Phi, psi and omega in degrees: 000312180296323180296318179297319179297318179297322179294319178298319179295324179295320178297314180299317179298320178297318178297317180296319178299318181294322178296317179296321179298314180294320179298318179295318180294320178297319179294316186283341184243287186294313182297317178296321179295319178296321177298317179298315179298319179300314181295318180296317181289324174299316179296319178298320179298322180291329184265359192302321184271313187276329181226072184299327179296315178295322179298317179296321177299316180296322178295319178296321177296321177295321178296320178296318178297323179296318179297316180297319182286330175296316178297320180292319178297320177298320179297316180295320179296318180294334180285339181288140179291129177300146181301324182303326183281353176279342183247345185207163177289157182304314181300320180292321179296317179295322178298317178295322179298317179294327181297338180269005181239124180301130176080003183264144174220157186247140176233140177241125179243138180085179183263118179301146179208170178288128175230163181305142182302324180295325179293313178300317180298317180296320179295316180297316179298322178296317179295317179298317180294317181295317180291327176297319178294323177299314181296321186281321194236332197283330187052045183271151175257338180227133176225133179235123177252120183241124175252124185237123175263118173245168186307321183233014187217143168242126185236148177228133174231130175240111182246139173222157181258031185280198188286340180076178179197177180259103182301325180295320180293321179294318178297320179295321178297318180295319180297324181277358180083010178276160181300146177099147174093346181297322181299315180293321179295317179293324177300310181298320181294316181298316182289319179297325179301330180264010177084015181252189180230149176226127180232152177229123177243124181198163174209142183289158175090032176094015181281350183074179184216142172233122173254123183236133178233135180226123184232140174294129182211074181298148179299146181240147178273338178237168182249125179288157175305133178090353179275147174226150189265354179095167185220073170074179182262181183297000000 
């Protein structure tokens, strides 16, 4: 009884620590950035008639601050554990995700184990993004999502037999600010932030697509709050 109570208190303490961390990060980044934008835009409004050049400069500075804070907000959002992982193991969530996509099936390789919550969240977000792209663009008849547990690595591969695309062209469009490519860029940034790699292999004209994510995930002797170990293979 005492052990169970102690474990429950540890979980609550962990949740509170995470809330305090997020509150501090929101204050130090997003809240400060919004304050800066407010001050810059107020100053621009005062200068709009008498010093239009200065007003435009202030607006550009506010726009730059907005871009920086948008990137920071996205980082904080990606750090939050997805709701799906609070009720089920990662493998089970991915299996359910595949069940909602025509022609998709899930494979589990290796023995599931507890890994850091941020790693699980990043893998789930990668799978959700890849499957969303399959539904929108690939016109695929077969999709295979493979989750692989290795001793120090957690890997995800999403393969489809669809029409494919040119990853270099999509990356160039994103760099130039044209529509498309933001999802892949954000995927790589999110995975790199956790010390992993994300690659996309595809070719237009029916070559299909493979999205691969590899994240460091050393085995743990204890289970962090919110972690689940998974439930067997397909």
